[in-house]
C-alpha positions as CSV (number, residue, x, y, z in Angstrom):
1,X,-59.4,-46.0,140.7
2,X,-61.3,-45.7,137.5
3,X,-61.0,-47.4,134.1
4,X,-60.4,-45.5,130.9
5,X,-63.9,-46.1,129.7
6,X,-65.5,-44.9,133.0
7,X,-63.3,-41.8,132.9
8,X,-64.2,-41.0,129.3
9,X,-67.9,-41.6,130.2
10,X,-67.6,-39.1,133.0
11,X,-65.9,-36.6,130.7
12,X,-68.7,-37.1,128.1
13,X,-71.3,-36.3,130.8
14,X,-69.3,-33.2,131.8
15,X,-69.1,-32.1,128.2
16,X,-72.8,-32.5,127.8
17,X,-73.7,-30.7,131.0
18,X,-75.6,-27.4,130.7
19,X,-74.3,-26.4,134.1
20,X,-70.9,-24.8,134.4
21,X,-68.3,-27.4,135.2
22,X,-65.3,-26.8,137.5
23,X,-61.8,-27.9,136.7
24,X,-61.7,-29.8,140.0
25,X,-64.1,-32.4,138.5
26,X,-61.8,-33.1,135.6
27,X,-58.7,-33.2,137.9
28,X,-60.4,-35.6,140.3
29,X,-61.3,-37.9,137.4
30,X,-57.8,-37.8,136.0
31,X,-56.2,-38.5,139.3
32,X,-58.6,-41.4,139.9
33,X,-57.7,-42.9,136.5
34,X,-53.9,-42.4,136.9
35,X,-54.0,-43.9,140.4
36,X,-54.2,-47.4,138.9
37,X,-50.7,-47.0,137.4
38,X,-47.4,-47.2,139.2
39,X,-44.5,-45.0,138.1
40,X,-44.2,-42.0,135.9
41,X,-43.7,-43.9,132.7
42,X,-46.9,-46.0,133.2
43,X,-48.9,-42.9,134.2
44,X,-47.5,-41.0,131.2
45,X,-48.6,-43.8,128.9
46,X,-52.0,-43.9,130.6
47,X,-52.4,-40.2,130.2
48,X,-51.6,-40.4,126.5
49,X,-54.4,-43.1,126.1
50,X,-56.7,-40.8,128.0
51,X,-55.8,-37.9,125.7
52,X,-56.5,-40.0,122.7
53,X,-59.9,-40.9,124.1
54,X,-60.7,-37.3,124.8
55,X,-59.9,-36.3,121.3
56,X,-62.9,-38.3,120.2
57,X,-65.3,-36.5,122.5
58,X,-67.5,-33.4,121.9
59,X,-65.1,-30.7,121.0
60,X,-67.8,-28.0,120.8
61,X,-68.5,-28.1,124.5
62,X,-67.4,-25.1,126.6
63,X,-65.9,-27.6,129.0
64,X,-63.4,-29.0,126.4
65,X,-60.8,-26.2,126.9
66,X,-61.0,-26.8,130.7
67,X,-60.5,-30.5,130.2
68,X,-57.6,-30.1,127.8
69,X,-55.9,-27.7,130.1
70,X,-56.3,-30.2,133.0
71,X,-54.7,-32.9,130.8
72,X,-51.9,-30.5,129.8
73,X,-51.1,-29.8,133.5
74,X,-50.9,-33.5,134.3
75,X,-48.6,-34.0,131.3
76,X,-46.4,-31.2,132.5
77,X,-46.4,-32.7,136.1
78,X,-45.4,-36.1,134.8
79,X,-42.6,-34.7,132.6
80,X,-41.0,-32.8,135.5
81,X,-37.7,-34.2,136.7
82,X,-37.8,-35.8,140.1
83,X,-36.2,-33.9,142.9
């Protein structure tokens, strides 16, 4: 499990990296952050807070679209009706 601050710090490091970053790194960090929250509603709220934090990070990085796409996939997953 990871805190919001720790997750945003990791994203900042990925955004600053000169090496190509894989989406798996972002997904792992998002999963680790959301693991602390039980239930879809709590995870959705946590993901919204994470999205707000990401909005304040370096938008000029080539990694930002990958990160935003990963966040969008998690939003879509959390909004799917349960089977």
